[in-house]
PADREN-251512 format. One record per residue (C-alpha): residue in three letters; residue number from 0; z, y, x. Coordinates in Angstrom, 2 decimals, padded with zeros to 5 digits. Layout:
<recs>
res=ALA, n=NUM, pz=Z, py=Y, px=X
...
</recs>
This chain:
<recs>
res=UNK, n=0, pz=-010.86, py=008.12, px=014.68
res=UNK, n=1, pz=-013.35, py=009.20, px=012.05
res=UNK, n=2, pz=-015.70, py=006.33, px=012.93
res=UNK, n=3, pz=-012.83, py=003.86, px=012.59
res=UNK, n=4, pz=-011.96, py=005.21, px=009.12
res=UNK, n=5, pz=-015.61, py=005.04, px=008.04
res=UNK, n=6, pz=-015.66, py=001.39, px=009.10
res=UNK, n=7, pz=-012.48, py=000.80, px=007.10
res=UNK, n=8, pz=-014.02, py=002.39, px=004.01
res=UNK, n=9, pz=-017.15, py=000.27, px=004.45
res=UNK, n=10, pz=-014.98, py=-002.84, px=004.87
res=UNK, n=11, pz=-013.16, py=-002.10, px=001.58
res=UNK, n=12, pz=-016.45, py=-001.59, px=-000.27
res=UNK, n=13, pz=-017.96, py=-004.82, px=001.09
res=UNK, n=14, pz=-014.96, py=-006.77, px=-000.20
res=UNK, n=15, pz=-015.05, py=-005.28, px=-003.67
res=UNK, n=16, pz=-012.06, py=-003.04, px=-002.95
res=UNK, n=17, pz=-013.93, py=000.27, px=-002.94
res=UNK, n=18, pz=-011.71, py=001.48, px=-005.74
res=UNK, n=19, pz=-008.85, py=001.87, px=-003.25
res=UNK, n=20, pz=-010.78, py=004.84, px=-001.92
res=UNK, n=21, pz=-008.83, py=006.88, px=-004.45
res=UNK, n=22, pz=-006.69, py=007.65, px=-001.40
res=UNK, n=23, pz=-007.65, py=010.08, px=001.33
res=UNK, n=24, pz=-008.09, py=008.81, px=004.88
res=UNK, n=25, pz=-004.76, py=010.38, px=005.87
res=UNK, n=26, pz=-002.96, py=008.77, px=002.90
res=UNK, n=27, pz=-004.48, py=005.39, px=003.78
res=UNK, n=28, pz=-003.32, py=005.78, px=007.39
res=UNK, n=29, pz=000.24, py=006.58, px=006.29
res=UNK, n=30, pz=000.25, py=003.80, px=003.71
res=UNK, n=31, pz=-000.95, py=001.39, px=006.40
res=UNK, n=32, pz=002.08, py=002.44, px=008.47
res=UNK, n=33, pz=004.31, py=001.63, px=005.47
res=UNK, n=34, pz=002.58, py=-001.72, px=005.00
res=UNK, n=35, pz=003.05, py=-002.55, px=008.67
res=UNK, n=36, pz=006.74, py=-001.63, px=008.43
res=UNK, n=37, pz=007.11, py=-004.04, px=005.50
res=UNK, n=38, pz=005.20, py=-006.79, px=007.32
res=UNK, n=39, pz=008.23, py=-008.12, px=009.23
res=UNK, n=40, pz=006.42, py=-011.05, px=010.81
res=UNK, n=41, pz=003.22, py=-009.17, px=011.69
res=UNK, n=42, pz=001.08, py=-011.63, px=009.73
res=UNK, n=43, pz=-001.06, py=-008.97, px=008.05
res=UNK, n=44, pz=000.32, py=-009.85, px=004.64
res=UNK, n=45, pz=003.62, py=-009.30, px=002.86
res=UNK, n=46, pz=005.45, py=-011.54, px=000.44
res=UNK, n=47, pz=008.39, py=-011.38, px=-001.88
res=UNK, n=48, pz=010.95, py=-011.67, px=000.93
res=UNK, n=49, pz=009.49, py=-008.58, px=002.62
res=UNK, n=50, pz=009.03, py=-006.53, px=-000.58
res=UNK, n=51, pz=012.16, py=-007.42, px=-002.50
res=UNK, n=52, pz=014.67, py=-005.30, px=-000.58
res=UNK, n=53, pz=012.74, py=-002.01, px=-000.54
res=UNK, n=54, pz=011.45, py=-002.26, px=-004.12
res=UNK, n=55, pz=014.88, py=-003.08, px=-005.56
res=UNK, n=56, pz=016.67, py=-000.69, px=-003.20
res=UNK, n=57, pz=014.43, py=002.17, px=-004.27
res=UNK, n=58, pz=014.73, py=001.32, px=-007.96
res=UNK, n=59, pz=011.10, py=000.26, px=-008.43
res=UNK, n=60, pz=012.13, py=-003.21, px=-009.59
res=UNK, n=61, pz=015.37, py=-004.57, px=-010.99
res=UNK, n=62, pz=014.96, py=-008.23, px=-010.12
res=UNK, n=63, pz=013.24, py=-010.59, px=-007.71
res=UNK, n=64, pz=011.12, py=-011.78, px=-010.65
res=UNK, n=65, pz=009.81, py=-008.24, px=-011.23
res=UNK, n=66, pz=008.82, py=-008.02, px=-007.57
res=UNK, n=67, pz=007.05, py=-011.38, px=-007.86
res=UNK, n=68, pz=005.24, py=-010.16, px=-011.01
res=UNK, n=69, pz=003.99, py=-007.11, px=-009.09
res=UNK, n=70, pz=002.73, py=-009.33, px=-006.29
res=UNK, n=71, pz=001.02, py=-011.77, px=-008.64
res=UNK, n=72, pz=-000.66, py=-008.93, px=-010.56
res=UNK, n=73, pz=-002.71, py=-007.98, px=-007.48
res=UNK, n=74, pz=-002.78, py=-011.25, px=-005.50
res=UNK, n=75, pz=-006.51, py=-011.99, px=-005.72
res=UNK, n=76, pz=-006.44, py=-015.14, px=-003.61
res=UNK, n=77, pz=-003.32, py=-016.68, px=-005.21
res=UNK, n=78, pz=-001.51, py=-017.00, px=-001.88
res=UNK, n=79, pz=001.70, py=-015.38, px=-003.10
res=UNK, n=80, pz=001.20, py=-012.82, px=-000.33
res=UNK, n=81, pz=-000.49, py=-009.45, px=-000.50
res=UNK, n=82, pz=-002.81, py=-007.98, px=002.06
res=UNK, n=83, pz=-003.27, py=-004.26, px=002.64
res=UNK, n=84, pz=-006.01, py=-003.72, px=-000.01
res=UNK, n=85, pz=-003.80, py=-005.49, px=-002.56
res=UNK, n=86, pz=-000.86, py=-003.31, px=-001.48
res=UNK, n=87, pz=-003.00, py=-000.27, px=-002.23
res=UNK, n=88, pz=-003.77, py=-001.78, px=-005.65
res=UNK, n=89, pz=-000.04, py=-001.94, px=-006.46
res=UNK, n=90, pz=000.32, py=001.72, px=-005.56
res=UNK, n=91, pz=-002.89, py=002.80, px=-007.27
res=UNK, n=92, pz=-002.24, py=000.87, px=-010.48
res=UNK, n=93, pz=001.45, py=001.64, px=-010.61
res=UNK, n=94, pz=000.93, py=004.49, px=-013.06
res=UNK, n=95, pz=000.34, py=001.89, px=-015.81
res=UNK, n=96, pz=003.88, py=002.27, px=-017.17
res=UNK, n=97, pz=006.86, py=004.56, px=-016.73
res=UNK, n=98, pz=008.81, py=002.24, px=-014.45
res=UNK, n=99, pz=006.03, py=001.55, px=-011.97
res=UNK, n=100, pz=004.76, py=005.13, px=-012.07
res=UNK, n=101, pz=007.69, py=005.84, px=-009.73
res=UNK, n=102, pz=006.04, py=003.63, px=-007.09
res=UNK, n=103, pz=002.86, py=005.67, px=-007.23
res=UNK, n=104, pz=004.75, py=008.97, px=-007.02
res=UNK, n=105, pz=006.97, py=007.76, px=-004.16
res=UNK, n=106, pz=004.11, py=006.56, px=-001.97
res=UNK, n=107, pz=001.86, py=009.51, px=-002.82
res=UNK, n=108, pz=004.66, py=011.98, px=-002.04
res=UNK, n=109, pz=005.54, py=010.11, px=001.12
res=UNK, n=110, pz=001.95, py=009.93, px=002.32
res=UNK, n=111, pz=001.32, py=013.63, px=001.78
res=UNK, n=112, pz=004.68, py=014.76, px=003.19
res=UNK, n=113, pz=006.28, py=016.07, px=-000.01
res=UNK, n=114, pz=008.97, py=013.42, px=-000.49
res=UNK, n=115, pz=012.47, py=014.77, px=-000.99
res=UNK, n=116, pz=013.85, py=018.18, px=-001.76
res=UNK, n=117, pz=012.65, py=019.62, px=001.52
res=UNK, n=118, pz=010.64, py=018.62, px=004.57
res=UNK, n=119, pz=013.53, py=016.63, px=006.04
res=UNK, n=120, pz=011.83, py=013.27, px=005.40
res=UNK, n=121, pz=008.32, py=014.29, px=006.38
res=UNK, n=122, pz=008.41, py=012.77, px=009.86
res=UNK, n=123, pz=010.72, py=009.81, px=009.21
res=UNK, n=124, pz=009.49, py=006.24, px=009.49
res=UNK, n=125, pz=009.11, py=004.22, px=006.30
res=UNK, n=126, pz=012.24, py=002.17, px=007.06
res=UNK, n=127, pz=014.34, py=005.32, px=007.58
res=UNK, n=128, pz=013.00, py=006.80, px=004.34
res=UNK, n=129, pz=013.99, py=003.64, px=002.44
res=UNK, n=130, pz=017.48, py=003.70, px=004.00
res=UNK, n=131, pz=017.91, py=007.41, px=003.24
res=UNK, n=132, pz=016.77, py=007.06, px=-000.37
res=UNK, n=133, pz=018.97, py=003.99, px=-000.92
res=UNK, n=134, pz=022.00, py=005.90, px=000.41
res=UNK, n=135, pz=021.18, py=008.79, px=-001.91
res=UNK, n=136, pz=021.09, py=006.42, px=-004.90
res=UNK, n=137, pz=024.47, py=005.01, px=-003.87
res=UNK, n=138, pz=025.88, py=008.53, px=-003.66
res=UNK, n=139, pz=024.40, py=009.28, px=-007.09
res=UNK, n=140, pz=026.12, py=006.17, px=-008.48
res=UNK, n=141, pz=029.46, py=007.44, px=-007.20
res=UNK, n=142, pz=029.16, py=011.21, px=-007.55
res=UNK, n=143, pz=026.20, py=011.81, px=-009.85
res=UNK, n=144, pz=026.19, py=012.83, px=-013.49
res=UNK, n=145, pz=024.14, py=011.74, px=-016.50
res=UNK, n=146, pz=020.79, py=010.07, px=-015.81
res=UNK, n=147, pz=021.23, py=010.47, px=-012.06
res=UNK, n=148, pz=024.49, py=008.50, px=-012.15
res=UNK, n=149, pz=023.00, py=005.91, px=-014.51
res=UNK, n=150, pz=019.97, py=005.34, px=-012.24
res=UNK, n=151, pz=022.22, py=005.16, px=-009.19
res=UNK, n=152, pz=024.50, py=002.59, px=-010.87
res=UNK, n=153, pz=021.51, py=000.49, px=-011.97
res=UNK, n=154, pz=020.09, py=000.45, px=-008.45
res=UNK, n=155, pz=023.49, py=-000.21, px=-006.87
res=UNK, n=156, pz=024.07, py=-003.13, px=-009.26
res=UNK, n=157, pz=020.62, py=-004.57, px=-008.54
res=UNK, n=158, pz=021.08, py=-004.24, px=-004.78
res=UNK, n=159, pz=024.45, py=-006.00, px=-005.11
res=UNK, n=160, pz=022.79, py=-008.81, px=-007.04
res=UNK, n=161, pz=020.10, py=-009.03, px=-004.37
res=UNK, n=162, pz=022.72, py=-009.27, px=-001.60
res=UNK, n=163, pz=024.55, py=-012.03, px=-003.49
res=UNK, n=164, pz=021.27, py=-013.95, px=-003.90
res=UNK, n=165, pz=020.52, py=-013.61, px=-000.17
res=UNK, n=166, pz=024.02, py=-014.86, px=000.71
res=UNK, n=167, pz=023.63, py=-017.82, px=-001.64
res=UNK, n=168, pz=020.26, py=-018.74, px=-000.08
res=UNK, n=169, pz=021.68, py=-018.42, px=003.44
res=UNK, n=170, pz=024.63, py=-020.65, px=002.49
res=UNK, n=171, pz=022.27, py=-023.26, px=001.01
res=UNK, n=172, pz=020.17, py=-023.14, px=004.15
res=UNK, n=173, pz=023.26, py=-023.58, px=006.35
res=UNK, n=174, pz=024.52, py=-026.47, px=004.22
res=UNK, n=175, pz=021.14, py=-028.19, px=004.27
res=UNK, n=176, pz=020.81, py=-027.60, px=008.00
res=UNK, n=177, pz=024.26, py=-029.04, px=008.72
res=UNK, n=178, pz=023.58, py=-032.07, px=006.51
res=UNK, n=179, pz=020.49, py=-032.86, px=008.56
res=UNK, n=180, pz=022.31, py=-032.53, px=011.87
res=UNK, n=181, pz=025.16, py=-034.79, px=010.68
res=UNK, n=182, pz=022.76, py=-037.52, px=009.57
res=UNK, n=183, pz=021.12, py=-037.57, px=012.99
res=UNK, n=184, pz=024.38, py=-038.72, px=014.66
</recs>
């Protein structure tokens, strides 16, 4: 395993991404697991459709446009998709402002096993962590007080907006699909 990680580090350096080595080998391995969990289609890159739900659901972005801005800020090849080194850039550079500093803290805490109030999330998959955190924010919106309730309400509102957008897009797709099938008759 050590030889594999050395090759990975060499690969990053050869491609001008040596600065991602801010992460330990273990953190990179865990972050790669997160990246793979986000990569729904297994293409080796993730786009807005794959990042939108977790980033909004965890409160790291409020809108689809903010997610797109994050992608474009690290998308070196202009593809609208981010590869693993670019994903690490988002996490590494996310301490640039207060809002995105949460991304850095979340992924750092998750990768070193200190996410949450206890060790209960240490061995969960990335998808289960996202679901658990999102449920906690919803509970905070309902039962929380002060800033906790405010953050929970903001996230709940943004997730609701995201769901409405997804429904609208699905409806448009269905309508366009049915129009095509009717014209073929």
